[in-house]
N, C-alpha and C positions, 0 to 999 in steps of 0.2 A: 504419489499425494497420500497423507491424511485417507483415508477411506472418510470418515466425516467430514474432516475441509470438503471431498468431494462430491457428498451430499450438499450442503451449500453452495458450492460454485455452480455443482446442475441445478440448483431449483430458482437463483439466480436468471441464467440462461433461461432454463424455462419457464420463467413469468417475464420475460423477456426485459429484464431489466441489464443486465450487459450481453452485447451483443459477441456474433458467432468469431468475431477476431481476436476478442478481448477473451472469451469463455479458451480458445486453443490457445495463447501464450499462457495463463495463470500458471497452471503444471511448473511450465521452465521458470515461470518469475519467483513460485514458493519455493521451487529446490535451489535457484541463484540466493535465495533470500535464508533458506538454512544455513547452506553454506560461509555467509559472511557472518553474520549473525549467531553461527553454530549452536546454532539453537533446532531441536527437530516440531516442526509447526504441529498443533492439532487443534482438534475441534474445543479444549477444554483452552490452548494456553491462545491459541490464535485464530477463533472463531470471530473474531467483532474487526480484527484485522483484514481477513480473509474479503469478508463482505467490505469493505472502507475500498479497501486498495480496487479491490473490482467497480464499485462504485464510479472512484474517482475515475479509473482507466473510463469507465463509458461518455463521463462527464466530458473528462478531457477531449475523449474524440468525435462528440459533440459538441466541442466547443467553448461548454459551461461550466466548466472546471470555478472552483471555488477561487477568490480571490484575497479575500480578506486572512489579515494572516492574524493573530491574536496577540496583548503581550502575553505570555503567558509561553506560549508558542516561540515568539525572537528568543525567550530563556533557552527554552530549549534546545534552539539550533544554536545558539553560541555557545553554550555549552556542550556540544554532541556535534563539532561540523561531519562529522567523518559519516554519521547516518546519515544526514542533510545532504550530503553532498551522492549517496551511493541511493538515498527515496529521488532525486532528483534523476541522475543517469537510470532510474526503475521508468518511472513515469517520460521520459524523453520520446520513448521511442511512440514513433507518429505521432507526436505531440503537435508538428509544425509552427506556427505562430501563438501558441497556448501559452499564458503564464501560466507555471506549473506550481510554482514558488511554496502556495498557499498547501497545495494537494499536498507538497513534498514534505509540508514541515508536520501536518498533520501526519504520516507514513515515520514522521522521526521519529514522534510520540510512541507513537504504537513499537519501533524498533528497541526503545528503552522502556515499555513493560516487557517488551518480550525477555533483554536480555537482566533485566533487573537495577537500570542506571536509573529509572525512575524518581530514586534517592537522593545523587548525587549534586 
């Protein structure tokens, strides 16, 4: 994991915004995302993504996931079903019966931004 992203994740953990389980899962998640998108995650290109997925995983673990999907995000999902399915796969571990669709929609948008697909 990029050192600057590690600092961001450490801060989220040290300020109790994410629990130990999520903190320890994040390096593997970031590695999977890098391979899937073929993009190196750094603070510069992925700082916001790192924070968002970290806190999303925390909300899911607390059964407090975001549940509303804005119309703009519906369009992003329709244009990028591969990203959406992968986001759902990443978020589904330990999600139980929590609805993760809206959280996955936000992650899909980050995937588009990271790969430059946002203009398609």
